[in-house]
C-alpha positions in Angstrom: -106.8 -158.3 158.5 -108.8 -155.7 160.5 -109.1 -153.5 157.4 -110.5 -156.4 155.5 -113.1 -157.1 158.3 -114.1 -153.4 158.3 -114.6 -153.4 154.6 -116.8 -156.5 154.8 -118.9 -154.9 157.6 -119.3 -151.7 155.5 -120.4 -153.8 152.5 -122.9 -155.7 154.5 -124.2 -152.5 156.2 -124.6 -150.7 152.8 -126.4 -153.7 151.3 -128.8 -153.9 154.3 -129.4 -150.1 154.1 -130.1 -150.4 150.3 -132.5 -153.2 150.9 -134.5 -151.2 153.4 -134.5 -148.1 151.2 -135.8 -150.1 148.2 -138.4 -151.7 150.4 -139.5 -148.2 151.6 -139.8 -147.2 148.0 -141.9 -150.2 147.1 -144.3 -149.5 150.0 -144.6 -145.8 150.0 -144.4 -144.5 146.4 -147.7 -144.3 144.5 -146.1 -144.2 141.0 -145.9 -147.6 139.5 -142.7 -146.9 137.6 -141.0 -145.8 140.8 -142.2 -149.1 142.4 -140.7 -151.1 139.6 -137.4 -149.3 139.9 -137.4 -149.8 143.7 -138.2 -153.5 143.2 -135.3 -153.9 140.7 -132.9 -152.3 143.3 -134.4 -154.6 146.0 -134.0 -157.7 143.9 -130.4 -156.9 142.9 -129.4 -156.0 146.5 -130.8 -159.3 147.8 -128.9 -161.2 145.2 -125.7 -159.5 146.0 -126.3 -160.0 149.7 -126.7 -163.8 149.1 -123.5 -163.9 147.0 -121.6 -162.1 149.9 -123.0 -164.7 152.3 -121.8 -167.6 150.1 -118.3 -166.2 149.6 -115.4 -167.4 151.7 -113.2 -164.7 152.9 -109.9 -166.5 152.3 -106.9 -165.0 150.6 -106.6 -168.0 148.3 -110.3 -168.6 147.6 -110.8 -170.4 144.2 -113.6 -171.0 141.8 -115.6 -174.2 142.2 -114.1 -176.2 139.3 -112.3 -179.5 139.6 -110.0 -181.1 137.1 -111.3 -184.1 135.1 -109.5 -186.7 137.3 -108.8 -185.0 140.6 -106.3 -186.5 143.1 -107.2 -186.8 146.8 -104.9 -183.8 147.5 -106.8 -181.7 144.9 -110.1 -182.7 146.4 -108.9 -181.8 149.9 -107.6 -178.4 148.7 -110.9 -177.8 146.8 -113.0 -178.5 150.0 -110.9 -175.9 151.9 -110.7 -173.1 149.4 -113.5 -173.3 146.9 -116.4 -170.9 147.0 -119.8 -172.6 147.4 -121.2 -173.1 143.9 -124.8 -173.7 145.2 -125.2 -170.1 146.2 -124.0 -168.9 142.7 -126.5 -171.2 141.0 -129.4 -170.0 143.2 -128.5 -166.4 142.6 -128.3 -167.0 138.8 -131.8 -168.5 139.0 -133.1 -165.7 141.1 -131.8 -163.1 138.6 -133.7 -164.8 135.7 -136.9 -165.0 137.8 -136.5 -161.4 138.9 -136.1 -160.3 135.3 -139.3 -162.1 134.4 -141.2 -160.5 137.3 -139.9 -157.0 136.3 -141.0 -157.6 132.7 -144.4 -158.7 134.0 -144.7 -155.6 136.2 -143.7 -153.4 133.3 -146.2 -154.9 131.0 -148.9 -154.5 133.7 -148.0 -150.8 134.1 -148.2 -150.3 130.4 -151.7 -151.9 130.3 -152.8 -149.9 133.3 -151.6 -146.7 131.6 -153.5 -147.6 128.5 -156.7 -148.3 130.4 -156.7 -145.5 133.0 -154.3 -142.9 131.5 -152.2 -142.6 134.7 -149.5 -144.6 136.6 -150.5 -143.2 140.0 -151.9 -146.1 142.0 -154.2 -143.8 144.0 -155.8 -142.5 140.8 -156.1 -146.0 139.4 -157.9 -147.1 142.5 -160.3 -144.1 142.3 -161.0 -144.7 138.6 -161.5 -148.4 139.0 -164.1 -147.9 141.7 -166.0 -145.6 139.4 -166.0 -148.2 136.7 -167.6 -150.9 138.8 
């Protein structure tokens, strides 16, 4: 039991560390491709963290599917052992939205490269000030 608890603490700690490293990459890196990669890691880490929060650490945890005509005993067992399906639905939605945002950022980076010839945000800022 203690080993299982230690494993969960290590998983949570690694996820939090990964989130902060990705956030650091988003804030400090001037290259837009590196920012997109850091955002991808950040988004995936947040989604996995939310899944971990919604998971019940039970030895007999089951998926959230009921039979067609459940008996009261099956419903009671479902309430005690089923993993929360709302978290899974929200994460699935977040994955789709995150993919759309990543594709938008990639398209934006391609257009900025075509316009300015670089992906360095400092150079883009300098060149855009010269244009206006």
